[in-house]
Backbone as numpy.savetxt, mean C-alpha at the origin, in Angstrom:
# Nx Ny Nz CAx CAy CAz Cx Cy Cz
-5.33 -8.23 18.28 -3.67 -8.88 18.30 -3.26 -7.80 18.04
-1.55 -7.40 18.73 -1.14 -6.12 18.72 -0.73 -6.23 17.56
0.17 -7.58 16.94 1.14 -7.07 15.58 0.43 -6.39 14.05
-1.02 -6.73 14.69 -2.09 -5.95 13.77 -2.63 -4.71 14.31
-2.30 -3.82 15.08 -3.06 -2.92 15.76 -2.50 -1.65 15.16
-2.60 -0.65 15.71 -1.28 0.71 15.58 -1.39 1.04 17.01
-1.91 0.47 17.87 -1.06 0.42 19.01 0.28 -0.17 19.52
1.30 1.21 20.04 2.36 0.26 20.32 2.75 -0.32 21.31
2.96 -1.56 20.97 3.29 -2.83 22.17 4.42 -2.29 23.15
4.90 -3.05 24.24 6.05 -2.95 24.65 7.15 -3.50 23.77
8.35 -3.33 23.56 9.70 -3.38 23.23 9.61 -4.88 23.41
9.94 -5.33 24.34 9.88 -7.18 24.77 8.92 -7.76 24.40
7.62 -7.53 24.28 6.59 -8.07 23.75 6.66 -8.81 21.82
7.14 -7.08 21.36 7.33 -7.12 20.26 8.70 -8.05 19.51
9.40 -7.75 20.03 10.21 -9.23 19.72 10.03 -10.16 20.31
9.10 -10.79 21.30 9.42 -12.29 21.39 8.00 -12.67 20.45
7.36 -11.70 19.98 6.56 -12.10 18.90 6.77 -12.03 17.31
8.02 -11.02 16.98 8.56 -11.43 16.06 9.14 -12.93 16.41
10.01 -12.73 17.32 10.53 -14.22 17.29 9.62 -15.52 17.14
8.59 -15.34 17.39 7.83 -16.59 17.82 7.37 -16.89 15.58
7.03 -15.02 15.47 6.76 -15.68 13.72 7.53 -16.04 12.91
8.83 -15.53 13.25 10.02 -16.36 12.19 10.44 -17.95 12.17
9.65 -18.05 13.74 10.13 -20.06 13.68 8.83 -20.23 13.26
8.28 -19.85 12.95 6.60 -20.42 11.94 6.82 -20.62 10.77
6.15 -21.59 9.32 6.29 -21.78 8.56 5.79 -20.44 8.64
6.44 -19.64 6.38 5.19 -18.98 6.18 3.38 -19.37 6.45
3.21 -20.66 5.62 1.79 -21.38 5.52 0.98 -20.58 6.18
1.64 -21.63 7.46 1.18 -21.52 9.01 0.62 -19.91 9.67
1.41 -19.25 9.19 1.46 -17.57 9.83 0.12 -16.61 8.68
0.01 -17.56 7.56 -0.60 -16.85 7.13 -2.02 -17.35 7.06
-2.34 -19.04 7.62 -3.06 -19.01 7.83 -4.21 -18.70 9.19
-3.23 -18.53 10.57 -3.73 -17.95 11.32 -3.90 -16.47 11.28
-3.31 -15.40 10.56 -3.96 -14.52 10.20 -5.14 -14.36 9.48
-4.97 -15.02 8.55 -6.99 -14.68 7.96 -7.64 -15.42 8.77
-7.86 -16.54 9.63 -8.77 -17.19 10.53 -9.04 -16.00 11.14
-8.03 -14.97 11.87 -7.99 -14.34 12.95 -8.89 -13.07 12.57
-8.34 -12.72 11.03 -8.90 -11.27 10.79 -10.50 -11.82 9.91
-10.54 -12.79 9.43 -11.63 -13.01 7.89 -12.55 -14.03 9.28
-12.13 -14.74 10.08 -12.57 -15.32 10.81 -13.07 -16.81 10.21
-12.35 -17.42 9.40 -12.58 -19.06 8.77 -11.04 -18.77 7.99
-10.42 -19.83 7.79 -9.23 -20.81 7.39 -9.43 -20.12 6.03
-8.39 -20.02 4.98 -8.55 -19.99 4.31 -8.11 -20.57 3.14
-8.40 -20.79 1.76 -7.82 -22.04 0.58 -6.90 -21.36 -0.37
-5.92 -21.48 0.15 -5.08 -20.66 -0.46 -4.27 -21.74 -1.49
-4.57 -22.70 -1.80 -4.35 -23.38 -3.30 -5.47 -23.59 -4.11
-6.42 -23.36 -4.45 -7.34 -23.02 -5.00 -8.25 -21.93 -4.34
-7.31 -20.95 -3.83 -8.31 -19.75 -3.98 -9.37 -18.80 -5.18
-10.01 -18.44 -4.34 -11.74 -18.13 -5.06 -12.16 -16.84 -4.50
-11.70 -16.14 -3.37 -11.62 -14.48 -2.95 -10.82 -14.13 -2.94
-10.99 -12.34 -3.06 -9.60 -11.35 -3.01 -8.79 -11.79 -2.07
-9.23 -11.91 -0.91 -7.99 -12.12 0.26 -7.59 -13.50 0.07
-8.03 -14.43 -0.43 -7.12 -15.51 -0.61 -6.63 -15.29 -1.84
-6.55 -14.51 -2.65 -5.79 -14.65 -4.04 -4.47 -14.12 -3.80
-4.70 -12.77 -2.94 -3.71 -11.90 -2.14 -3.28 -13.07 -1.74
-3.07 -13.67 -0.79 -2.26 -14.66 0.15 -1.59 -15.62 -0.77
-2.40 -16.08 -1.84 -1.41 -17.16 -3.34 -0.64 -16.46 -3.61
-0.70 -14.82 -3.83 0.08 -14.61 -4.28 1.57 -13.59 -3.23
1.44 -13.99 -2.12 1.98 -13.72 -1.24 3.03 -14.77 -1.03
2.25 -15.59 -1.53 3.04 -17.66 -1.19 3.41 -17.98 -1.71
3.20 -17.25 -3.36 3.92 -18.11 -4.87 4.25 -17.42 -5.61
3.78 -16.44 -5.60 4.19 -15.31 -6.78 5.96 -14.41 -6.58
6.94 -14.95 -7.23 8.03 -14.80 -7.37 8.58 -13.89 -8.04
7.70 -13.58 -8.71 8.15 -12.33 -9.79 9.17 -11.10 -9.47
9.85 -10.70 -10.30 10.98 -9.81 -10.02 9.95 -8.57 -9.81
8.40 -7.98 -10.88 7.65 -7.06 -10.81 6.87 -6.82 -9.06
7.21 -8.25 -8.60 6.47 -7.78 -7.52 7.89 -7.37 -5.94
8.62 -7.40 -6.72 9.69 -7.01 -5.64 9.83 -5.54 -5.91
9.86 -4.63 -7.17 9.60 -3.38 -7.56 8.60 -2.50 -6.57
7.25 -3.35 -7.03 6.47 -2.85 -6.57 6.43 -2.73 -4.88
6.90 -3.78 -4.53 7.49 -3.40 -2.43 8.71 -2.31 -2.41
9.29 -1.35 -3.57 10.23 -0.95 -3.23 9.59 0.13 -3.95
9.89 1.29 -2.87 9.22 2.99 -3.20 10.18 3.74 -4.43
11.58 3.41 -4.10 12.01 4.19 -5.19 12.11 3.62 -6.57
12.10 2.18 -6.63 11.31 1.18 -7.88 9.87 1.28 -8.49
9.15 1.90 -7.77 8.18 1.33 -8.24 8.00 3.09 -8.77
8.49 3.81 -8.34 8.22 6.00 -9.26 8.93 5.06 -10.74
10.33 4.64 -10.84 10.84 4.01 -11.95 10.29 3.37 -12.83
9.29 2.21 -12.11 8.30 2.00 -13.34 6.97 2.42 -13.08
6.73 3.31 -12.01 5.72 4.38 -13.35 5.46 4.88 -14.03
7.43 6.06 -14.04 7.57 6.71 -14.87 7.69 6.28 -16.39
8.26 4.86 -16.37 8.61 3.78 -17.35 7.29 3.93 -18.37
6.11 3.42 -17.50 4.67 3.45 -17.72 3.94 4.11 -18.79
4.22 5.69 -17.50 3.07 7.28 -18.25 4.39 8.83 -18.34
5.09 7.90 -19.66 6.21 8.68 -19.47 5.79 10.34 -19.46
4.90 10.51 -19.84 4.47 12.10 -20.13 4.25 12.67 -19.00
4.11 14.22 -19.32 3.53 15.25 -18.15 2.18 15.20 -17.41
0.86 14.06 -18.24 0.19 13.52 -17.25 -0.43 13.46 -15.54
1.04 12.53 -15.44 1.46 12.26 -13.57 2.76 12.47 -13.19
2.25 13.38 -12.27 3.26 13.66 -11.71 3.94 12.88 -10.57
4.99 12.65 -10.40 5.85 11.58 -9.28 6.41 12.50 -8.45
5.93 12.00 -7.31 6.21 12.84 -6.26 8.32 12.78 -6.11
8.81 13.95 -6.16 10.54 13.69 -6.28 10.74 13.45 -4.71
12.12 12.71 -4.77 12.67 12.06 -3.49 13.85 13.18 -3.39
13.33 14.09 -2.61 14.51 14.69 -1.64 16.10 14.75 -0.71
16.41 13.28 -0.43 16.96 12.52 -0.19 16.44 11.08 0.33
18.10 10.10 -0.11 17.23 8.76 0.89 18.52 8.34 1.30
18.35 7.37 2.21 19.96 6.63 2.99 19.25 6.08 4.43
20.47 5.94 4.62 20.16 4.95 6.43 20.15 5.95 7.53
20.70 7.13 7.79 20.83 7.55 8.43 20.12 9.08 8.63
19.66 9.88 9.77 18.58 10.78 9.19 20.12 11.85 9.21
20.82 11.99 9.87 21.84 12.61 10.26 22.70 13.27 8.98
22.55 12.01 8.16 23.16 12.66 6.76 22.30 13.53 5.52
21.02 13.82 6.20 20.65 14.07 5.44 20.43 15.92 5.84
20.05 16.02 4.25 19.92 17.96 4.48 19.23 18.59 5.64
19.56 19.45 5.58 18.88 20.45 7.13 17.30 20.26 6.87
16.33 19.48 7.62 15.88 19.13 7.68 14.62 20.57 7.36
14.59 21.21 8.09 14.16 22.45 8.43 13.89 23.24 7.19
14.91 23.36 6.35 15.17 24.26 5.11 14.72 23.82 3.72
14.68 22.66 3.97 13.49 21.57 3.01 12.59 22.13 2.84
11.82 21.81 1.54 10.36 22.47 1.04 9.63 21.10 1.74
8.70 21.57 1.91 7.45 20.47 2.33 7.61 18.87 2.26
7.93 17.94 3.12 8.51 16.84 3.05 7.56 15.87 4.02
7.36 14.59 3.48 7.06 13.14 3.79 8.29 12.04 3.92
8.19 11.90 5.22 9.58 10.86 5.73 8.88 9.56 5.97
9.16 8.36 4.88 8.76 7.19 4.78 9.85 5.96 4.60
10.00 5.00 5.21 10.27 3.72 5.27 10.53 3.51 3.71
12.00 2.97 2.79 11.28 2.81 1.09 10.67 0.88 1.17
10.99 0.54 2.63 10.81 -1.45 2.28 9.89 -1.55 3.55
8.86 -0.80 3.54 7.79 -0.92 4.03 6.80 0.02 3.97
5.59 -0.21 4.90 3.81 0.38 3.71 3.44 1.07 5.29
2.75 1.47 5.36 1.63 2.05 6.57 2.67 3.37 7.81
3.57 3.38 6.85 4.42 4.60 8.23 4.79 5.73 7.05
4.36 6.89 7.80 4.72 8.58 7.38 4.65 9.36 8.38
5.66 10.33 8.24 5.62 11.77 8.97 5.93 12.97 8.15
5.52 13.42 8.42 5.63 14.82 7.83 6.35 16.43 8.19
6.69 17.20 7.67 7.67 18.33 7.97 8.04 19.22 6.59
8.40 20.02 7.21 8.97 20.16 8.51 8.24 21.49 9.17
8.26 21.64 10.15 8.02 22.56 11.72 9.23 23.27 11.94
9.13 23.70 12.68 10.47 24.75 13.92 10.74 23.68 15.15
9.97 22.35 14.96 10.44 21.69 15.80 10.94 20.33 15.73
10.94 20.47 14.50 12.21 19.47 13.43 13.15 19.08 14.55
13.32 17.86 15.05 14.71 17.29 15.07 14.95 15.83 14.54
16.20 16.05 14.12 17.04 14.81 14.09 16.53 13.63 14.55
17.10 13.65 15.82 17.29 12.64 16.65 16.09 12.34 17.42
14.97 12.88 17.39 13.67 12.77 18.19 13.01 12.07 16.85
13.37 12.53 15.20 12.69 11.38 14.40 13.42 10.31 14.29
14.69 10.31 14.63 15.41 9.02 14.76 15.57 7.49 15.52
14.85 8.39 16.50 13.71 7.60 17.86 12.74 7.10 17.33
11.86 7.92 16.56 10.79 7.89 16.02 10.25 7.03 15.40
11.42 6.38 13.60 11.53 5.51 13.24 11.95 4.31 13.68
12.67 4.06 14.35 13.86 3.32 14.55 13.09 1.93 14.46
11.64 1.96 15.02 10.74 0.06 14.66 10.53 -0.04 13.12
10.65 1.28 12.71 10.57 1.28 11.18 11.69 -0.09 10.80
12.64 -0.32 10.65 13.35 -0.96 10.43 13.37 -2.63 10.49
12.89 -2.27 11.77 12.27 -4.02 12.60 10.83 -4.30 12.17
10.32 -3.67 12.05 8.72 -3.79 11.76 8.21 -3.41 10.57
8.01 -4.65 9.64 7.80 -4.28 8.24 6.86 -5.79 7.87
6.37 -5.21 6.84 5.60 -6.74 6.23 6.21 -8.15 6.07
7.34 -7.80 6.05 8.42 -9.15 6.01 7.63 -10.16 6.97
7.50 -9.50 8.39 7.34 -10.61 9.44 6.20 -11.14 8.86
4.94 -10.85 8.66 3.78 -11.15 7.80 4.25 -12.28 6.58
5.13 -12.30 6.15 5.27 -13.10 5.05 5.58 -12.97 3.83
5.34 -11.19 3.54 4.99 -10.62 2.06 6.70 -10.95 1.79
6.50 -11.48 0.63 7.99 -12.06 0.34 8.40 -11.02 -0.57
8.00 -10.27 -1.21 8.01 -8.87 -1.97 8.96 -7.77 -1.01
8.80 -7.85 -0.09 9.82 -6.95 1.05 10.93 -7.37 1.31
10.89 -8.47 1.34 12.78 -9.31 1.58 13.67 -8.78 0.62
13.26 -8.25 -0.51 14.22 -7.94 -1.43 14.35 -6.09 -1.89
13.52 -5.65 -1.28 12.93 -4.33 -0.94 14.68 -4.09 0.03
14.90 -2.21 -1.01 16.55 -1.78 -0.29 15.72 -0.94 1.68
16.59 -1.34 2.43 16.21 -1.08 3.59 17.08 0.58 4.07
16.03 1.53 3.48 16.17 3.03 3.18 14.77 3.75 4.02
15.00 5.25 3.46 14.96 6.29 4.80 14.24 7.17 3.70
12.92 7.50 2.79 12.89 8.09 2.21 12.11 9.90 2.52
13.06 10.53 1.95 12.49 12.14 2.46 12.13 12.61 1.10
10.68 12.45 0.74 9.90 12.89 -0.64 8.98 13.77 -0.44
9.00 14.66 -1.46 8.17 15.56 -1.51 6.69 16.02 -1.44
6.26 16.65 -0.58 4.51 16.37 -0.18 3.64 16.99 -1.17
2.94 16.31 -1.80 2.25 16.76 -2.57 1.65 18.12 -2.26
1.31 19.16 -3.10 1.25 20.18 -2.41 -0.68 20.50 -2.95
-1.02 21.09 -1.69 -2.35 21.16 -1.63 -2.33 23.10 -1.07
-4.04 23.15 -1.66 -4.05 24.86 -1.59 -4.39 24.88 -0.27
-4.78 23.90 0.82 -5.45 24.63 2.01 -4.63 23.39 2.94
-3.85 22.94 2.58 -2.52 22.17 3.58 -3.41 21.54 4.28
-4.51 20.57 3.79 -4.94 19.10 4.22 -4.54 18.36 3.04
-4.59 16.80 4.02 -3.93 15.95 2.71 -4.85 15.20 1.64
-4.50 15.09 0.27 -5.51 14.86 -0.32 -6.21 13.87 -0.02
-7.83 13.68 -0.33 -8.37 12.28 -0.69 -7.13 11.34 -0.99
-7.25 9.84 -0.85 -6.09 8.97 -1.41 -7.77 8.10 -2.32
-7.00 8.32 -3.58 -7.81 7.10 -4.70 -6.96 5.84 -4.78
-7.85 5.03 -4.53 -7.34 3.69 -4.77 -7.81 2.78 -5.70
-7.53 2.22 -6.58 -8.11 2.04 -7.72 -7.78 0.05 -7.91
-8.37 -0.35 -7.98 -8.27 -1.75 -8.12 -8.64 -2.65 -9.76
-7.21 -2.69 -10.13 -7.01 -2.94 -11.20 -6.69 -4.48 -12.22
-7.51 -5.04 -12.46 -7.34 -6.69 -13.08 -7.01 -6.23 -14.41
-5.94 -6.86 -15.04 -5.76 -6.83 -16.48 -6.40 -5.41 -17.31
-5.73 -4.73 -16.27 -5.63 -3.53 -17.04 -7.19 -2.61 -17.29
-8.43 -3.31 -16.37 -9.35 -2.53 -16.00 -9.71 -2.28 -14.91
-10.45 -1.10 -14.72 -10.17 -0.61 -13.00 -12.11 -1.05 -12.74
-12.14 -1.66 -11.33 -13.23 -3.14 -11.26 -13.63 -1.95 -10.53
-12.85 -1.53 -9.19 -13.21 -0.59 -7.90 -12.34 0.18 -7.80
-12.94 1.47 -7.03 -12.41 2.91 -6.69 -12.62 2.53 -4.72
-11.37 2.65 -4.36 -11.44 2.71 -2.86 -10.86 4.65 -2.39
-12.10 5.18 -2.44 -11.15 6.42 -1.50 -11.35 6.63 -0.24
-10.31 7.20 0.30 -9.70 7.21 1.69 -9.55 8.54 2.13
-10.48 9.19 3.27 -10.22 10.65 3.66 -9.84 10.99 4.87
-9.43 11.85 5.51 -9.24 12.06 6.37 -8.75 11.63 7.12
-7.64 11.74 6.53 -5.73 11.22 7.39 -6.23 11.68 8.53
-6.04 12.69 8.67 -5.79 13.01 11.03 -7.31 13.70 11.36
-8.08 13.09 10.75 -9.61 13.36 11.62 -10.31 12.42 11.43
-11.35 12.45 10.92 -12.65 11.14 11.24 -12.33 11.09 9.91
-12.00 9.93 9.92 -11.51 8.54 8.53 -12.10 7.78 8.09
-12.67 8.32 6.64 -13.45 7.21 5.83 -12.93 6.33 4.64
-13.80 5.43 4.41 -13.29 4.48 3.13 -14.49 4.15 2.56
-14.45 4.58 1.45 -15.62 4.41 0.36 -15.36 3.52 -0.50
-16.45 2.89 -1.01 -15.64 2.20 -2.75 -16.53 2.55 -2.97
-16.41 2.74 -4.79 -17.16 3.01 -5.76 -16.61 2.17 -7.17
-17.62 1.99 -8.26 -17.00 1.37 -9.30 -16.02 2.34 -10.04
-15.93 2.16 -11.43 -15.21 2.90 -12.13 -16.39 3.66 -12.50
-17.79 3.70 -12.58 -18.53 4.83 -12.69 -19.29 5.65 -12.22
-18.39 5.51 -10.64 -18.68 6.74 -9.52 -20.11 5.92 -9.15
-20.32 5.25 -9.31 -21.61 4.08 -8.47 -21.05 3.79 -7.04
-21.49 4.37 -5.73 -21.32 3.64 -4.43 -21.83 2.20 -4.34
-20.85 1.38 -3.94 -20.73 -0.14 -4.08 -21.41 -0.45 -2.78
-22.28 -1.25 -2.71 -22.81 -1.01 -0.78 -22.24 -1.97 -0.56
-20.92 -1.47 -0.04 -19.96 -2.29 0.92 -19.55 -1.16 1.79
-18.42 -2.31 2.66 -17.68 -1.44 3.94 -16.54 -2.03 4.25
-15.70 -1.20 5.03 -13.99 -1.70 4.78 -13.94 -1.99 7.21
-14.08 -2.69 7.60 -14.37 -2.91 8.97 -15.77 -1.71 9.58
-14.67 -1.41 10.23 -15.65 -0.14 10.93 -15.63 1.27 10.66
-14.48 1.40 9.71 -14.55 2.49 9.13 -15.86 3.20 8.03
-16.31 4.10 8.45 -17.63 4.51 7.95 -17.41 4.95 6.29
-18.64 5.41 5.43 -17.94 5.59 4.11 -18.80 6.85 4.52
-18.37 7.72 2.97 -19.07 9.02 2.96 -19.48 9.46 1.90
-20.13 10.98 1.00 -20.30 11.28 0.14 -19.63 11.70 -0.43
-18.59 10.94 -0.97 -17.38 11.67 -2.17 -17.66 12.01 -3.33
-17.57 13.54 -3.34 -17.70 14.20 -5.22 -16.94 13.32 -6.35
-17.44 13.50 -7.17 -16.49 13.30 -7.66 -15.70 14.32 -8.29
-14.18 13.71 -8.86 -13.30 14.43 -8.52 -13.60 14.70 -10.14
-12.55 15.68 -10.76 -12.96 16.70 -12.06 -11.70 15.71 -12.37
-10.45 15.11 -12.40 -9.90 14.37 -12.44 -9.65 13.01 -12.40
-11.10 12.70 -12.74 -11.30 11.09 -12.59 -11.44 10.30 -13.62
-11.72 10.97 -14.82 -10.90 10.55 -16.21 -9.78 10.04 -16.49
-8.68 10.75 -16.07 -8.00 11.10 -15.92 -6.83 9.96 -15.69
-7.50 10.19 -13.98 -6.88 8.94 -13.01 -7.79 8.25 -14.20
-8.07 7.63 -13.64 -8.95 6.37 -14.54 -8.00 5.72 -15.62
-7.35 6.40 -16.74 -6.88 5.97 -18.04 -5.36 6.04 -17.23
-4.84 6.60 -16.35 -3.37 6.22 -15.83 -3.17 5.07 -15.02
-4.54 5.36 -14.33 -4.50 3.34 -13.43 -4.37 2.02 -14.48
-5.07 2.34 -15.33 -5.19 1.47 -16.51 -3.72 1.65 -17.07
-3.55 2.69 -17.65 -1.73 2.15 -17.87 -1.01 1.19 -17.07
-1.31 2.21 -15.69 0.05 1.30 -15.14 -0.40 -0.20 -14.66
-1.31 -0.16 -14.91 -1.59 -1.67 -14.66 -2.43 -2.68 -15.73
-1.81 -1.78 -16.55 -2.16 -2.99 -18.32 -1.47 -4.17 -18.53
-0.37 -4.57 -17.78 -0.04 -5.51 -17.88 0.48 -6.09 -16.79
-0.38 -6.48 -15.78 -0.47 -6.93 -14.26 -1.85 -7.62 -14.52
-1.54 -9.10 -14.00 -2.83 -9.27 -13.31 -3.87 -9.04 -12.60
-3.04 -8.48 -11.14 -3.53 -7.59 -10.85 -3.08 -6.56 -9.77
-3.24 -5.19 -9.78 -2.56 -4.69 -8.95 -3.66 -3.23 -8.43
-3.46 -2.83 -7.55 -3.76 -1.56 -6.62 -2.95 -0.53 -7.05
-3.04 0.43 -7.86 -2.68 1.54 -7.92 -3.12 2.74 -7.45
-2.39 3.65 -6.14 -2.88 4.88 -5.68 -2.61 5.86 -6.52
-3.63 7.03 -6.54 -3.39 7.95 -7.40 -3.74 8.89 -6.12
-3.49 11.01 -6.87 -3.97 11.66 -5.75 -4.02 12.88 -6.54
-5.30 13.84 -6.60 -5.74 14.50 -7.41 -5.71 15.88 -6.70
-5.22 17.13 -7.46 -4.59 18.22 -5.87 -5.13 19.49 -7.66
-5.65 20.37 -7.80 -6.01 21.01 -9.16 -6.20 20.80 -10.31
-6.52 19.68 -10.73 -6.60 19.69 -11.70 -4.79 19.00 -12.22
-4.05 18.29 -11.25 -2.87 17.52 -11.19 -3.29 16.08 -11.29
-2.86 15.00 -11.72 -3.04 13.46 -10.75 -1.41 12.92 -10.49
-1.33 12.80 -9.17 -0.08 12.73 -8.36 -0.08 10.94 -8.39
1.34 10.23 -8.49 0.99 9.33 -8.46 1.64 9.06 -6.72
0.69 7.97 -6.01 1.30 7.27 -4.85 1.78 6.19 -4.70
1.25 4.95 -5.22 1.96 3.67 -5.01 1.74 2.32 -5.97
2.09 1.64 -6.17 1.67 0.63 -6.41 1.62 -0.45 -4.87
0.56 -0.95 -5.32 0.29 -1.90 -4.24 0.06 -3.48 -4.67
1.15 -4.61 -4.53 1.17 -5.44 -4.40 0.16 -6.63 -3.42
0.07 -6.14 -2.19 -0.68 -7.08 -1.01 -1.94 -5.72 -0.72
-2.79 -6.34 -1.42 -4.04 -4.56 -0.36 -3.86 -5.23 1.35
-3.95 -4.69 2.43 -4.25 -5.18 3.64 -4.11 -6.68 3.57
-2.96 -7.12 2.94 -1.93 -8.24 3.06 -2.83 -9.09 3.24
-4.04 -9.23 2.09 -5.02 -10.18 2.09 -5.71 -10.31 3.46
-5.74 -9.23 4.41 -7.09 -9.63 4.95 -7.99 -8.48 5.70
-8.04 -8.32 4.25 -9.75 -6.89 4.19 -10.64 -7.31 4.46
-10.67 -7.14 5.66 -12.50 -7.28 6.49 -13.33 -6.41 5.85
-14.35 -7.21 5.16 -15.17 -6.81 4.08 -16.97 -6.72 4.85
-17.42 -5.96 5.18 -19.27 -6.31 5.52 -19.62 -5.49 4.20
-20.70 -6.32 3.60 -20.69 -7.96 3.44 -19.45 -8.93 3.20
-19.54 -10.05 4.08 -18.21 -10.20 3.60 -17.96 -11.08 2.38
-19.25 -11.26 1.60 -19.93 -12.03 0.60 -19.04 -11.22 -0.11
-18.58 -9.87 -0.34 -17.57 -8.83 -1.20 -16.33 -9.18 -1.23
-16.01 -10.49 -0.55 -14.63 -10.85 -0.71 -13.99 -11.65 -1.52
-15.86 -12.64 -2.26 -16.03 -13.36 -3.00 -15.81 -12.67 -4.65
-16.83 -11.82 -4.06 -17.21 -11.40 -5.52 -16.51 -10.60 -6.05
-15.13 -9.63 -5.41 -14.43 -9.06 -5.80 -13.26 -9.75 -6.57
-13.05 -11.31 -5.99 -11.78 -11.87 -6.30 -12.50 -12.54 -7.55
-13.71 -12.62 -8.04 -13.98 -13.41 -9.68 -13.45 -12.67 -10.35
-13.18 -10.70 -9.86 -12.39 -10.52 -11.29 -10.86 -10.96 -11.50
-10.37 -11.52 -10.99 -9.11 -11.50 -10.91 -8.75 -13.16 -11.28
-7.99 -13.05 -12.38 -7.38 -14.01 -12.87 -5.93 -14.85 -12.61
-5.55 -15.63 -11.83 -4.26 -15.68 -11.87 -3.44 -16.01 -12.83
-1.81 -15.92 -12.91 -1.51 -15.91 -13.57 -1.19 -17.53 -13.44
-0.44 -18.50 -14.07 0.13 -19.79 -14.58 0.84 -19.61 -12.59
0.87 -21.26 -11.89 1.38 -20.72 -11.13 2.79 -21.03 -11.61
3.34 -22.09 -12.46 4.88 -22.26 -12.84 5.81 -21.64 -12.76
4.90 -20.56 -13.62 5.59 -19.34 -14.08 5.66 -18.47 -13.53
5.10 -18.02 -12.06 5.12 -17.25 -11.15 5.92 -17.48 -10.15
6.35 -18.87 -9.92 7.56 -19.41 -9.18 8.66 -19.55 -9.24
8.69 -19.77 -10.49 10.19 -19.41 -11.60 10.68 -17.98 -11.33
10.01 -17.23 -11.59 9.97 -15.81 -11.19 10.39 -14.84 -12.42
9.64 -15.55 -13.15 9.15 -15.25 -15.06 8.20 -13.75 -14.82
8.62 -12.86 -15.94 8.24 -11.38 -15.98 6.23 -11.78 -15.51
């Protein structure tokens, strides 16, 4: 389906698709996506699998913390409040705004990542000698239109529509560091997903908290023999701290030369459409997650 793929679709097709989604009830949209990706209808009223519970959160959870976890600037503040010491480094925001013409000269800034504050899955890296503001404006134009909100992900409806220039995490070899994604349930790390090879042969490997590889794959992405990072114990402690008062949250971290860097909070992993092999892993993972009381989260309580 063009709205789930990374390949660009013609603008007119995208516009028609967005109008169609906006006209449909969100529960129907979510069921259509679940059926397309997971190949069966989801039980969103009494969810059992992990994907069903993510969809339950999308449809019913209206807590302010969900909004904060969908706003990249607010999530940094939330991470620093939860982990105020020097054990966790948080990338500095070099600039934020709506028009890149107002940013400092991009070619003179330290290495940066350009991201949308109000969305996910987009990132551009710089600077380089060919960095051109007008080209970046054109390249990011669709970031304002195509956000997780069109998939019904409520938390993004209240995040601030901004562009961020963020400090790039430094590495000694110049290559992007591995992305460690900690699945935290009531403060317990039950699974770690390691994504490597951002600009090459991408892999996704699943391990438990003791660094034992789990017999599962994500869609068609291959697994890798991921070395146990020297910073694992520190990352486990930080992930547990950041997720201590959440029924579930995914905490994304990086580790470079003994330093642990904050990536992001992720309240809706994969948009509730993670296609695991074997499919039974979806239910296995879902058993770790005890959902909060519906009435409390629907009313927006903490």
